C-alpha positions, -999 to +999 in steps of 0.1 A: +057-147-101+032-119-096+041-086-079+022-054-069+037-019-073+020+008-054+025+040-034+014+035+002-012+058+017-008+075+051-021+056+080-049+070+101-024+076+129-003+099+107-010+136+104+018+141+078+027+124+046+059+107+058+067+074+041+041+080+013+065+093-013+082+061-021+070+032-042+067-003-029+070-037-047+054-067-029+050-102-041+015-116-042+008-148-024+011-180-044+002-206-019-026-210+007-020-203+043-026-230+069-032-232+107-003-244+127-020-266+153+010-268+176+016-230+180-018-217+170-003-194+143-013-190+107+016-202+086+027-204+050+055-222+031+062-191+010+088-166+022+085-141-006+054-125+011+078-112+037+098-092+011+089-056+006+112-035-016+110+003-018+119+025-047+122+063-052+100+062-083+075+040-101+099+037-131+126+022-109+102-004-095+090-013-130+126-016-142+134-039-113+103-061-120+112-064-157+148-072-149+138-099-124+112-114-149+082-106-127+046-100-139+035-069-122+004-047-117+006-010-109-018+005-085-020+042-089-023+062-057-056+080-050-053+117-052-066+133-020-084+166-024-082+187+008-114+200+023-108+237+029-131+254+053-128+281+079-130+277+117-164+294+116-178+266+093-177+243+124-204+263+140-228+269+111-260+248+110-267+228+079-295+240+058-324+214+057-334+209+021 
């Protein structure tokens, strides 16, 4: 069983960093999805894709994955560098080079 451990990024609708401090463990899909012709939905026979576990730290998620015997891959979060500019910078014309 393969799992992913990552720290979620903020959504475009968020202005703050709520729900981005915790680490998430999700199982990777093992089987293909299929079209349910009766309902018109996309289905799968695998229920582990619905499981999403959250942890306070990456070490806790790793400890859980090792205890459960999971193969895991850690995706490090991208560090955002804030763009600091003044209000007056909105009105300056770019210099053509």
